[in-house]
Backbone as a ProteinNet text record, in pm:
[ID]
protein_1_A
[PRIMARY]
MSRADSQQISLLFNQHGPRVYRRALRLLGNPADAEEATQEIFIRAFRSAGSFRQQSQMTTWLYQIATNYCLNLIRDRSRRTALHDEHVAPLADDASRSEQVRPDDVVLLRRLLADADERQAAAAVYVFLDGMSHDEAASVLGVSKRTVGNLLERFQEWANARTAGGAEVPTPPPERKPSGFLGFGRKRS
[TERTIARY]
86.3	0	90.5	62.3	144.7	110.9	197.8	177.3	50.2	23.7	-97.5	-222.8	-216.5	-330.1	-355.5	-249.1	-262	-323.6	-284	-339	-487.1	-527	-667.6	-752.8	-704.4	-777.9	-788.4	-679.7	-678.4	-778.3	-783.6	-877.3	-1021.2	-1048.2	-1182.9	-1221.6	-1127.9	-1155	-1180.2	-1101.4	-1119.3	-1255.3	-1304.3	-1432.8	-1551.3	-1540.5	-1656.8	-1639.1	-1521.4	-1492.3	-1587.4	-1613.5	-1702.5	-1843.7	-1897.1	-2031.3	-2030.8	-1929.8	-1921.7	-1902	-1819.5	-1799.7	-1932.2	-2007.8	-2137.1	-2230.1	-2226.5	-2309.2	-2271.1	-2142.8	-2094.6	-2125.1	-2107.6	-2136	-2283.2	-2368.1	-2512.2	-2551.5	-2491.8	-2525.1	-2456.7	-2332.3	-2256.1	-2266.7	-2289.2	-2309.3	-2184.1	-2067.9	-1944.4	-1840.5	-1785.5	-1689.4	-1567.3	-1513.8	-1395.2	-1429.2	-1542.9	-1585.6	-1612.8	-1672.2	-1704.5	-1577.2	-1474.7	-1348.1	-1284.4	-1281.6	-1223.9	-1304	-1435.2	-1521.7	-1501.1	-1487.7	-1468	-1342.6	-1235.6	-1112.1	-1134.7	-1198.9	-1222.8	-1316.5	-1413.9	-1509	-1435.7	-1343.7	-1271.1	-1173.5	-1117.3	-1030.9	-1114.1	-1231.2	-1319.4	-1367.8	-1399.2	-1444.2	-1334	-1211.5	-1101.2	-1082.1	-1089.8	-1071.1	-1181.1	-1302	-1413.5	-1451.1	-1356.6	-1383.4	-1433.4	-1393.6	-1438.3	-1587.3	-1647.1	-1790.1	-1877.6	-1814	-1891.6	-1949.2	-2082.8	-2151.2	-2184.4	-2160.6	-2181.7	-2330.3	-2417.8	-2561.3	-2602.4	-2523.8	-2557.1	-2442.4	-2468.6	-2364.7	-2265.3	-2146.6	-2041.6	-2087.7	-2156	-2204.1	-2300.4	-2390.5	-2486.9	-2413.9	-2316.2	-2237.7	-2163	-2100.5	-2028	-2123.3	-2243.6	-2343.5	-2382.7	-2395.3	-2429.8	-2318.7	-2195.3	-2081.9	-2080	-2098.7	-2097	-2209.5	-2328.4	-2443.7	-2420.2	-2379.4	-2355.8	-2243.7	-2135.7	-2023.8	-2066.3	-2135.6	-2177.2	-2279.6	-2372.3	-2469.3	-2397.8	-2296.5	-2219	-2144.6	-2090.1	-2024.2	-2122.3	-2240.6	-2342.5	-2378.3	-2395.7	-2428.3	-2315.5	-2192.2	-2078.2	-2067.9	-2086.8	-2079.9	-2187.6	-2302.6	-2413.6	-2380.2	-2315.4	-2281.9	-2174.3	-2084	-1969.5	-1997.8	-2093.2	-2109.5	-2255.1	-2283	-2418.8	-2425.3	-2337	-2335	-2463.5	-2530	-2654.2	-2752.4	-2762.5	-2861.2	-2834.8	-2708.7	-2675.7	-2719.8	-2725	-2753.3	-2894.1	-2966.2	-3099.9	-3200.5	-3262.6	-3368.9	-3497.8	-3582.4	-3709.9	-3787	-3844.2	-3920.9	-4055.6	-4090.8	-4221.2	-4327.1	-4444.3	-4554.5	-4617.7	-4557.3	-4594.4	-4677.6	-4806.2	-4895	-4872.8	-4816.1	-4794.4	-4652.1	-4595.3	-4458.9	-4438.2	-4327.9	-4298.4	-4246.3	-4236.7	-4188.2	-4036.4	-3966.1	-3821.5	-3780.1	-3668.1	-3615	-3542.2	-3575.6	-3514.2	-3387.9	-3289.3	-3166.4	-3193.1	-3289.3	-3322.9	-3373.2	-3446.5	-3497.3	-3383.1	-3282.2	-3166.8	-3095.5	-3076.7	-3009.9	-3093.5	-3225.2	-3313.3	-3307	-3311.1	-3305	-3174.3	-3063.7	-2935.1	-2935.8	-2993.8	-3000.8	-3086.1	-3197.6	-3284.2	-3215.3	-3146.7	-3077.5	-2971	-2912	-2807	-2858.9	-2985.6	-3041.3	-3138.8	-3170.4	-3271.9	-3219.3	-3312.4	-3279.8	-3204	-3102.2	-3014	-3088.8	-3176.3	-3249.8	-3349	-3415.6	-3510.5	-3437.6	-3321.4	-3243.4	-3198.9	-3153.5	-3109.7	-3226.3	-3342.7	-3460.3	-3498	-3493.2	-3526.7	-3430.1	-3303.2	-3204.1	-3232.2	-3252.8	-3273.5	-3400.5	-3508.6	-3635.9	-3651.6	-3632	-3659.3	-3547.8	-3423.8	-3313.2	-3273.3	-3266.7	-3223.5	-3338.3	-3461.1	-3576	-3598	-3543.5	-3563.7	-3708.5	-3754.9	-3885.8	-3872.2	-3983.3	-3978.6	-3916.2	-3945	-3884.9	-3732.6	-3684.5	-3540.4	-3474	-3534.8	-3479.3	-3480.5	-3586.9	-3596.2	-3482	-3452.9	-3344.5	-3210	-3183.8	-3056.2	-3044.7	-3153.6	-3151.5	-3162.8	-3204.7	-3220.3	-3341.7	-3448.3	-3572.6	-3688	-3809.3	-3925.8	-3971.8	-4050.7	-4108.6	-4194.7	-4266.2	-4352.2	-4269	-4154.7	-4066.2	-4016.4	-3982.9	-3940.2	-4050.7	-4173.4	-4286.4	-4301.8	-4287.6	-4297.9	-4185.2	-4063.4	-3949.9	-3971.4	-4020.2	-4044.7	-4155.9	-4258.7	-4370.4	-4322.9	-4244.3	-4191.5	-4096.9	-4014.4	-3923.5	-4003.8	-4107.4	-4187.1	-4258.3	-4313.6	-4379.9	-4279.1	-4163.1	-4058.8	-4013.2	-3991	-3945.1	-4050.8	-4176.9	-4283.8	-4289.6	-4276.7	-4278	-4155.6	-4043.8	-3917.7	-3921.6	-3985.7	-3988.9	-4110.8	-4201.1	-4324.7	-4296.9	-4188.9	-4158.2	-4121.5	-4050.8	-4008	-4083.1	-4056.8	-4116.9	-4179.7	-4293	-4361.3	-4296.2	-4294.8	-4249.1	-4357.7	-4324.9	-4427.6	-4486.8	-4612.9	-4678.6	-4733.1	-4737.8	-4788.4	-4937.2	-4989	-5131.3	-5211.7	-5332.8	-5410	-5444.8	-5457.2	-5497.3	-5384.1	-5260.1	-5146.8	-5106.8	-5060	-5014.5	-4881.5	-4864.7	-4739.7	-4620.8	-4510.5	-4393.5	-4285.6	-4314.6	-4214.3	-4198.9	-4085.9	-4059.7	-3988.6	-4045	-3985.4	-3954.2	-4029.8	-4006.4	-3897.6	-3841.8	-3737.3	-3800.1	-3747.3	-3784.9	-3930	-3967.7	-4107.2	-4150.2	-4269.8	-4325.2	-4372.2	-4293.6	-4332.5	-4349.8	-4439.7	-4457.5	-4396.2
-117.5	0	123.2	214.6	334	433.7	529.5	633.4	713.7	739.8	813	733	599.8	515.1	519.9	513.5	519.9	651.7	758.2	889.2	898.1	837.8	839.2	759.6	643.6	563.7	639.4	702.9	779.4	894.7	964.1	1074.9	1024.7	917.1	857.5	813.2	750.4	703.5	820.4	924.3	1040.2	1106.1	1106.4	1169.7	1082.2	950.7	863.7	751.1	737.8	627.8	615.4	724.7	711.8	663	708.7	664.5	515.8	474.1	333.3	246	291.1	215.7	201.3	310.2	303	205.8	204.8	113.7	-31.4	-60	-195.3	-235.8	-143.5	-173.2	-205.2	-130.1	-153.6	-291.1	-330.5	-459.6	-576.5	-558.7	-668.7	-675.6	-561.7	-559.9	-577.7	-573.2	-594.4	-493	-410	-306.9	-363.1	-475.5	-532.2	-577.4	-644.7	-687.8	-567.5	-463.6	-343.7	-273.6	-269	-206.4	-284.1	-414.6	-498	-486	-486.3	-473.9	-339.1	-233.7	-99.6	-94.9	-154.7	-158.4	-232.3	-346.9	-426.7	-354.3	-284.5	-210.3	-102.8	-32.1	72.4	13.5	-100.7	-166.3	-206.9	-263.5	-303.5	-182.3	-75.3	46.2	98.6	97.5	145.8	58	-74.7	-167.5	-154.4	-119.6	-109.6	35.3	125.1	267.5	294.2	213	229.9	204.2	129.5	100	208.1	305.5	413.2	502	509.9	595.2	726.7	831.2	963.9	995.1	897.8	919.2	926.4	867.8	870	932.6	957.7	1016.2	907.5	949.4	857.2	780.8	849.2	785.2	671.6	692.4	589	468.1	491.3	383.8	306.3	376.9	310.8	233.1	286.8	216	84.4	85.4	-38.3	-141.6	-98.3	-189.8	-241.5	-151.7	-190.3	-288	-258.7	-345.5	-484.2	-491.3	-620.9	-697.8	-629.5	-695.4	-749.8	-667.7	-710.2	-822.9	-816.3	-925.7	-1055.5	-1046.7	-1166.4	-1220	-1131.7	-1175.2	-1246.4	-1189.2	-1249.5	-1388.5	-1401.1	-1531.3	-1631.5	-1587.8	-1676.4	-1719.6	-1625.9	-1654.8	-1757	-1742	-1833.5	-1974.3	-1983.9	-2116.3	-2184.7	-2107.1	-2165.1	-2200.1	-2135	-2156.9	-2156.5	-2220.1	-2224.2	-2144.4	-2049.4	-1968.8	-1889.9	-1857.4	-1781.2	-1851.4	-1983	-2058.7	-2054.8	-2041.8	-2034.2	-1901.6	-1797.2	-1663.6	-1613.8	-1686.2	-1640.2	-1701.3	-1617.6	-1664.9	-1668.6	-1767	-1769.1	-1640	-1591.1	-1467.9	-1498	-1420.2	-1437.4	-1373.4	-1431.4	-1373.5	-1268.6	-1151.9	-1045.5	-940.6	-940.9	-845.3	-702.8	-685.6	-550.4	-503.7	-549.6	-519.5	-369.7	-319	-176.4	-149.1	-22.2	17	6.9	-9.9	-19.2	-154.1	-155.6	-278.2	-352.5	-479.3	-560.8	-625.1	-650.1	-715.8	-851.5	-926.6	-1056.3	-1039.2	-930.1	-904	-873.8	-803.2	-771.3	-900.5	-989.2	-1116.3	-1198.8	-1203.7	-1277.6	-1220	-1087.1	-1025.6	-1061.4	-1056.8	-1092.4	-1238	-1326.3	-1467.2	-1485.3	-1414.7	-1423.8	-1367.5	-1255.4	-1194.1	-1286.2	-1368.3	-1460.3	-1560.4	-1597.9	-1700.8	-1646.8	-1520.3	-1462.1	-1441.7	-1430.1	-1392.8	-1259.7	-1247.5	-1130.1	-998.8	-994.6	-870	-838.6	-941.7	-921.1	-872.9	-931.6	-892.5	-746.4	-706.6	-567.9	-471.6	-503.3	-417.3	-411.2	-525	-528.5	-443.1	-449.8	-369.6	-221.1	-180.9	-38.8	15.1	-61.2	-10.2	-37.4	-162.4	-197.8	-154.5	-168.2	-134.4	11.9	62.4	201	300.7	252.7	341.9	422.9	375	446.4	430.3	527.2	513.7	416.7	371.7	282.7	354.5	484.5	563.1	567.7	593.1	600.6	466.3	358.9	225.1	190.3	228.3	201.2	270.3	392.9	467.4	399.4	356.7	292.4	157.5	81.6	-50.9	-47.5	67.9	79.6	5.2	2.3	-63.9	32.3	-11.1	73.3	62.6	160.1	160.9	36.4	-2.3	-120.8	-247.2	-254.4	-369.5	-378.3	-264.5	-263.5	-321.3	-276.2	-328.5	-478.5	-525.6	-669.1	-747	-693.6	-759.3	-768.2	-659.9	-658.4	-755.5	-759.8	-851.4	-996.3	-1028.5	-1165.2	-1196.2	-1097.8	-1119.1	-1146.5	-1068.1	-1087.2	-1222	-1261.4	-1392.2	-1503.4	-1492.8	-1593.3	-1596.8	-1479.6	-1472.7	-1529.2	-1497.1	-1550.7	-1702.6	-1755.1	-1900.6	-1963.8	-1896.4	-1946.9	-1952.9	-1856.2	-1850.7	-1920.7	-1967.9	-2031.1	-2160	-2230.1	-2355.7	-2336.2	-2229.3	-2207.8	-2095.2	-1978.3	-1860.3	-1775	-1725.4	-1637.7	-1500.6	-1436.1	-1298.4	-1213.1	-1137.3	-1058.7	-953.2	-928.2	-822.1	-721.7	-595.1	-494.7	-515.7	-462.2	-473.5	-413.5	-464.9	-419.5	-271.7	-211.3	-70.7	23.9	-26.9	56.8	27.5	129.5	112.7	36.5	-65.1	-139.9	-47.8	-74.4	11	-53.6	-162.9	-229.8	-372.9	-431.9	-570.6	-579.7	-649.8	-666.4	-532.6	-432.1	-301.3	-221.2	-271.2	-199.9	-103.4	16.1	112.4	150	225.1	268.8	230.1	180.7	153.2	284.1	338.7	464.4	435.9	508.3	486.1	596.5
0	0	0	-86.5	-98.1	13.1	27.3	128.4	97.7	-30	-69.7	-33.8	-54.8	-18.7	131.6	209.2	355.6	399.1	334.2	368.5	333.6	221	181.8	280.3	321.7	419.7	550.9	590.6	715.3	710.8	599.5	584.1	588.8	517.2	516.3	656.9	726.6	862.2	957.9	947.8	1036.3	1016.4	893.8	864.5	904.3	885.2	900.2	1002	1058.4	1150	1268.4	1340.9	1457.2	1421	1308.6	1267.1	1231.9	1159.4	1119.7	1243.8	1337.5	1461.8	1537.5	1551.4	1621.4	1551	1419.3	1341	1371.7	1367.4	1394.5	1539.1	1631.6	1771.5	1791.8	1725.8	1739.7	1685.7	1576.6	1517.9	1588.5	1628.4	1685.6	1837.8	1901.8	2046	2130.3	2071	2144.5	2095.9	2186.7	2144.2	2071.2	2117.6	2051.7	1909.7	1894.6	1761	1671.4	1728.7	1651.4	1603.8	1688	1647.4	1532.2	1546.9	1441.6	1312	1324.8	1207.4	1139.4	1218.3	1162.3	1075.9	1124.6	1045.5	914.1	922.8	802.2	705.3	757.8	673.9	593.4	656.9	584.7	482.6	513.5	415	293.6	320.3	210.1	131.5	201.9	134.2	41.8	89.9	8.7	-114.8	-94.3	-206.6	-311.7	-265.8	-360.6	-389.7	-372.2	-394.7	-536.4	-629.9	-768.3	-786.3	-692.6	-704.6	-640.5	-575	-513.8	-622.9	-622	-719.2	-649.9	-716.1	-659.5	-639.1	-665.7	-650.1	-503.8	-416.6	-274.1	-197.1	-70.2	14.5	54	86.1	129.4	254.1	344.2	466.8	435	341.6	302.1	246.1	162.4	102.6	210.8	303.8	412.3	502.6	527	608.5	541.4	409.8	338.9	355.5	339.7	356.5	500.2	597.4	738.6	771	723.2	750.6	692.4	567.3	503.5	572.8	606.1	672.3	808.8	886.4	1020.8	1015.2	920.6	906.6	869	784.3	750.3	872.1	954.7	1077.4	1170	1182.5	1268.5	1216.4	1085.1	1025.6	1049.1	1026.6	1047.4	1193	1280.5	1423.5	1460.9	1400.1	1427.2	1381.8	1268.5	1214.6	1297.3	1352.3	1421.7	1566.8	1628.3	1771.5	1812.9	1919.4	1973.6	2103.5	2122.2	2243.6	2264.1	2155	2166	2258.5	2239.3	2315.2	2465.8	2503.5	2645.6	2707.2	2625	2677.4	2649.9	2569.7	2533.7	2629.9	2707.5	2795.6	2715.6	2741.1	2668.5	2692.7	2585.9	2596.5	2660.5	2758.9	2822.4	2734.2	2734	2658.6	2747.5	2749.2	2841.2	2769.4	2794.3	2727.3	2775.8	2892.2	2944.5	2917.2	2809.3	2770.2	2751.7	2798.7	2784.5	2644.5	2608.6	2477	2466.7	2579.9	2574.6	2518.8	2451.1	2395.6	2507.3	2522.4	2626.5	2572.2	2659	2613.7	2548.1	2600.7	2540.4	2398	2374	2239.5	2142.8	2191.3	2107.1	2068.4	2165.1	2137.8	2041.2	2062.6	1973.1	1831.6	1820.1	1688.1	1618.5	1688.8	1628	1582.1	1664.5	1627.9	1502	1496.4	1379.1	1255.1	1271	1157.1	1099.8	1185.1	1139.9	1038.2	1050.1	962.8	858.4	865.8	777.3	636.3	543.4	407.2	409.9	329.4	332.7	309.8	209.9	181.2	292	343.6	452.6	578.1	604.8	722.2	711.7	594.7	576.6	598	541.5	561.1	708.2	776.6	919.2	1001.6	969.1	1042.2	1022.7	898.7	871.8	936.1	930.9	982.4	1131.2	1174.6	1313.3	1408.1	1366.5	1455.4	1443.8	1319.9	1300.2	1307.7	1297	1303.2	1176.9	1064.4	937.7	892.4	817	754	637.2	584.5	469	349.5	334.8	226.2	239.2	361.8	384.3	357.4	407.8	386.1	237.1	168.6	25.2	-49.4	-10.5	-74.5	-51.8	69.8	101.5	30.9	28.1	-32.5	-184.6	-238.3	-382.5	-434.7	-353.9	-393.1	-367.4	-401.5	-377.7	-232.1	-191.7	-57.2	-37.2	-139.6	-133.5	-112.2	-179	-162.5	-19.1	41	181.3	268.9	247.2	323.6	307.3	183.9	157.3	224.8	218.6	283.6	434.3	493.6	638.3	676.6	594.6	622.7	617.4	514.5	503.3	618.4	659.2	772.7	899.5	923.9	1045.3	1044.6	929.9	920.8	946.2	884.3	902.1	1048.2	1109.1	1248.1	1343.1	1318.8	1403.9	1393.4	1273	1254.3	1319.9	1309.6	1365.5	1516.3	1578	1724.4	1781.5	1697.3	1745.7	1822.2	1789.2	1857.1	2002.5	2033.4	2172.1	2235.3	2192.6	2253.6	2145.6	2173.3	2079	2080.8	1966.1	1959.1	2022.4	2125.2	2192.3	2100	2117.8	2042.9	2141.2	2102	2192.8	2218.8	2328.1	2355.1	2240.6	2214.9	2099.3	2101.6	2218.2	2220.4	2183.1	2180.2	2142.8	1999.6	1930.8	1793.5	1796.4	1710	1708.7	1683.1	1753.1	1738.5	1654.2	1591.7	1511.4	1556.3	1529.3	1560.5	1693.8	1788.9	1922.1	1988.2	1958.9	2018.8	1951.1	1841.4	1770.3	1672.8	1667.5	1565.8	1570	1471.4	1455.8	1316.2	1305.8	1172.8	1114.6	1026.6	961.6	814.9	754.3	610.9	531.1
[MASK]
+++++++++++++++++++++++++++++++++++++++++++++++++++++++++++++++++++++++++++++++++++++++++++++++++++++++++++++++++++++++++++++++++++++++++++++++++++++++++++++++++++++++++++++++++++++++++++++

């Protein structure tokens, strides 16, 4: 790697590093993993700099790389180890569930994302975890708003079926408007 290349990576990292790190931390849940992922994300971004289209912001492009990389890590981690099962407590069917996201829900969501369809998982992360609107997620994913809705619906059906054997995915009480999946994000149109 040339000195100019090192300087370009350093400049890119100084401008966007903290955001990418927060993104990785949110998805991976571990500071050490997030730091390592952040480094790898910037290396990948530099290697694929030619694929960056000026149609979107640099931050959006880096978020896509970060999301895909972290989802792949989660999937790989899922395949290699069964540690999730040791730490996941069965979800109680609690009708009086608060709007706050519970740690068990975060672990369950990560476990589900590890096995979910890639496009559905990405839509779920953007809308349920990041709180993006369907329009915003559609823009990042490069699909229509309707496609985002369809991806989320299929993800929720798949997740409900997946968790039906052990623990049901809690749903908010009927008098309250649903706030998303497992209390993540807001369903905005």
